[in-house]
N, C-alpha and C positions, 0 to 999 in steps of 0.2 A: 448851382450849388445853394444851400441855405446860409443864412447869416453866422451859422457857427460852424461851418466847413472851413477846413484850412486851406490855405492857399496852396495850389498844385506847383510842384516845382518845374522848372524848365531843364529839360534834360541835355546839359551841355557837355557831357562825356560819353554818351552812347552806352548809358548803363542800363536802359529800360528797354523791355519788349514794347514798342511802339510807345505813343505819348503817355506821360504819366496821367493817372485818372483817379477819381474817388472810386475805389473799388469797394470799400466796405468801412462804415463809419465806426468809430469805437463807441465803447459805453460812455454814457455823461460824466459818471463818477469813476475813479479808479486811479492807481498809482501813476499810470502813464497817460492820464487824460491830457489832452492837447499836444501829445507828440504823433510824427507821422512817421510811417515805415514801410518798407518795401519788402518784397519776399523772393527769392531765388525761384525761376520757373521750373521747379521741381514740386512746389507746394500746390495742392488743389486749392482753388477759390471758386465757389459755387456758381455755376453757370459759365464759367471759362474753361478753355481747353489748356491742359498743361502740356507744354511743348519740349520740356527737356533739352533744349538747345539744338534740335534736329527737326528740320521742316517736315520730313516724312513721318516722324512720330506725331508732330503737331496735326498733319493731316488726317491723320487715323484715329486721334484722340476724340472721345466724346466730351461734351461739356460736363465738367465735374458736377456730381449731385450734392456734395457736401463740402464744406471747407476744411482744409487739415486742421487737426487739433492744436498744433503749435501755433498756427495762425489764429485760432480761436481764443487761445489764451492771451494774447496780445489785444487782440478786439476787447476781451472780456475786462482787460486792465485799463482800457480806455483810448488806447492807440488807435488811430486811423489809417487803413490801409490805402496807399496811393499808388500802387504799380508793381508789375511783376518784372525782374531783372533778369539779364542775360546770365547763361550758364556754359560752361564749355559741354560737349555733347554726351548725354547721358551720364554726364558728371565724371566721365572716367578720362580726367587730367588735371593737372596742377598748375597749368600755364596761364590759363585766361583768356586763349584766343579761340577763336571759333571760325571755322573757314566758310560757313553760311551767314553769320549775323556780325561778323568784324570782332574787333577788340576793344572793350571800354578803355578809355582815357585814365591812366594812373596821375593824378594831378600831382602827387606828392613825389614821384619820380618820373619826370617827364621824357616821352622817348622810351620808356621802360614797360615791360608787360605788367599787368595788375595781378596776376596769379589767379588760380583757378581752384575748384571749378566754380566757386561762389564769386566770380569775377565781378559781375554787375553789382551785386549786393555791396561789396567792398568799395567798388569805384563810386557808387552814389553816396555812400557814407563819406569817404575821404573828401569828396567835392561838397559836402554839405546840402545834398538835395534832400536828404531825409535824417531825422534824427537817430534812427537806427534800422538796422535791416537783419533779415534772418537769412542763413546760408545753411549748407549742410558740410559735415566733416565725415569723411570714411577714411581717407589716408592723408589729409593734411588741407582740405579744401576750405577750412575757415582760417586755420593757421598761417598757411603760406600766403594767400591774399592780405591777410592782416598785416603780415610782415612787410610785404612788398609795397604796400599803400600807406604804411606808416599809421594804422589805427589799432583799435583794440578789438580782438575776437576771442570768443568762447566756445571751445569744444566741451560740451557738458558730458558727465559721465554717461555711459552706454546705458540707455533705458530709463533716465531721468525725464525726457522729453518725449511727448508722443510723437509717434512718426506715422499714426494713420493718416491717409490723403497725402502721402509723400512718396515721389517715385523712388525706387530703390537703387542702390547700386551694389551693396554686398551688406545684406541686412543684419550680419552679426557684428558688424562694424559702424554702421551709418548712425550717425547722429545729426541733431538740428539745433543750432545756437545762433547767437546775436553778433552783430559788429556795432559798434559806437566809435566816437571820437575821443571819449574821456572814459576811464574805468569807473566813475562814479554813475554814470548813465548806464553803462554796461551791467554794473551790479544791480541797479534798479530794474533794468530789463530782465535780468537773468532771475531776480526774485519771483516776478511774475510768470516767467517761463518754465521754472523749474518745480514748481508748486511746493508742497510743504519742505521748510528749511531744514537742513540736517545740520546739527550742533557739532563742531570738530573741536578736538584738542588745540592749544596754540602750537604754532609753528616753532620748533627748537632749532632747526638748521636747514640750510640749503645744501643740496648734493649735488656736486658738479662731476658729471660722469666724463672722464677724461677720453674714453674711446668714442664718446659721441661727439665731443668738442673738437676732436682731431679732424673730423669731416668738414667742420666749416673753413671758409676763406679765412687766412689769418688775420686780415684786417677786421673782419666781422667778429671773430673769436675774441681779439683783443678788446675792441669796443665794446662787446656785450659783459666781457669779464670785468670791465671797469664799473658797469652798472651794478652787477652782482656785487662786487666789493663794497659799493657805496649803500649797500641795503643795511648794514650793521648787523646781520645777522651771521651765527658762525657758519663757515663753511667747510664741508667735508668732501675730499676728492675720492672717488671711487673708480673701478672699472665695471660698468653696469653688464656687459654682455659677455665679458671675456671667460666666465665660467657656466655661461649658459648658452653654448653654442654660436656666440659672437653675431655682431649686427647684420652680417653677410646673410646667415642662415636665418635671421629673424625676418629680413626684408623678403628673402626668398619664400619663406612660408606665407607672410602676408600677400604676395603676389598670388600664389597658389590659391589660397582660400578666397581671396577677393575675386580672382579670375573666374573661379568656379562657381561662385554666387553670382556675378554679373551675368555670365552665360546662362545660368538658370533664370534669370529676369529677363533676359533680352535674346537668347539665342534663337529661340523658336521663330521670333520676330524678324530677327536679322537674317535668318536662313530662308524664310519665306517672302519677305518682303525687298530683300537685296537694297536697303536704303543706303544713299549717298553719306557716307562717314568720312570724316576729314582725316588727314595723315596724323599719325600717332594712335588716334582713338580706333581707326580701323585695324591697326596692328595690334594693338592691346586685345581687342575683341576676337581677332584671329588667334592670337596665343591662348585666349581664355578657353576657346573651343576644345583645345587639346590638353587641358588638365584632367588628369587621370585620377582613378580610385587610388593608385599608388602614389601619386604626388601628395594627395591629401592624407593618406596614411602616414607618410613622413611629415607632413606640414602641421598636423593638428596637435601632436606631440610637443613640437618645437614651439608651438603658439602658446601651450600650456606652460612650458617652461618659462618662456619669457614673461607671461603674465604672474607667475609665482614669484619670480625673481623681482619684478617691478613692484609687486605689492609688499614683498619681505622688506626691501630696502625703504619704502616709504612708512610704512607701520603707522600711518595715520599722524604723525608728528614731524615729518621731513617732506620737504617738497624738492623735487627734481628740477633743476634749471638746465635748460638746453636751449640751442640757437632753435628758433622757429623755422629756418631754412638755410641752406648751406651759405647763402650769400645775399647780398641785395638784389633787388629786381633786376634780371638782364634784358637787354635789348630782344626785339623779336625777330631779329634776323642773324642771331648767333650762328655760329657753326653747328651741325647736327650732333658732332661727337661732344662739343662742349656741353650742349643742352642735354644730351643723354647723361653726361656725367654729373651735371647740376641735380637732374632729377634722382639719380640713383642715390647721391650723397643726402639729399633731403628727404627721400622716402625712408633711409635706414633711419634719421632722425624723427621723423613722424610715425613711423610704424609702431614704435615702443608704445605710446598711449593707446594706439588702435588695438594693439593685442591686449592690453590691459584694462580696457574699457576706462579709462582714466580721465578725470577732467583736466583741461588745459586752458589757460588763458595766455594768449599771446600780447605782449605788451611791447610798445615802440620805443623801448628804452636807449636806442643808440642810432647812430648814423654811421656811415662809411663813405667817404667823399660827397657828402649831402645827400646821400641815399639812404632812407629807413632801413632798419633791420630789427626784428622783433625778437624777442626773448621769451620762450616758452616755459610757465611756470606748469609743471605737471604734479597733481595731487593724487592722494588715495582716492581709489573709486568711491563716489558717493558725496565726497568732501569737496565739492564744488565751490561752496561759499570760502572755504579757506583760501583756495587760490585766488577767488576774488578779491577777498579782502587784502591778501599780501599784494596783490597787482594795485590795489589803491594806495596801499602804505608806500610802495616803492615808488609809485609815480608821484605822491604828493611829497615824498623826500627830495625828489628832483626839483621841486619847485619851491623849495622853501629857502 
């Protein structure tokens, strides 16, 4: 490495695919000059094979001919890429465990899972191995690991960040965004990632969706509501989905559409290759294979109804505040039924922004029994800067 090359991190938490290495040096000048970052192993990097968390996919992959657009934006802004990080298989999980490569260590919740599918990126940031990292979010894969690992994460508005050179899961939901340990850095990274800034009006109030909060563990809900009340903003309580099919219908529609798109992306390969897929992921792809046109004919109007409802209540001037997950990070050996219940409740929360294509910042504003739990600030689509600014303000208020 040259004299100006950054020191490479030592991976103490099993976050990286192999040893960290200088994969691409950032521009000499730029707002992120001097910072290091890592990317989830769904992003193409010129000359490297993209593995997607599965060794069979990695074996079949050709070296990438070009670097993903989102990664290019970081390099052009001056940040230096020092490695690829682990992901759940084909991004089809929010746990952060991988039967082939293991589970990255969650330094802020020892003995607990890091959350997925952006597990390695979140774990690397939480451990201070890089200044920031990129992940992806379809059904919560930035928000859940940010919450479990006690860091900040941004799910950008759908369509604001380029997804060329990115392995898909469900393209009509897929986004790519950053993790950071503090909201100021998150906002700086997001400014380079999002492109032209969108001017948003001032936030008038926070919306507390009681039907969403009812899904959270009582201790987590109480701790996060305390953080919300300290924001100083007006609080308005609503039932978000009661008049629009209910959250059970919203998550059912999400699963149908996500499954259909995931099978379109990987079904032919799975059917012909018969890859080794781990527990949970294998079952989800098996279910995805059976999504029918009738299922989609029901799901798509539900998605439109959910989208219309979310956009109407936000209206550019309000922020929806909801838990990022149903509780703090669980242990990896929990009962199957308990894990399924946790996943179901969490997906009912996270599908809201997915349907609407809305920006979300998960901010680590509370703890439950010394375990971090994130608050998600959900904004009007396109107004990413608005939720980033609010996350900064709320964080700074807790430090004053």
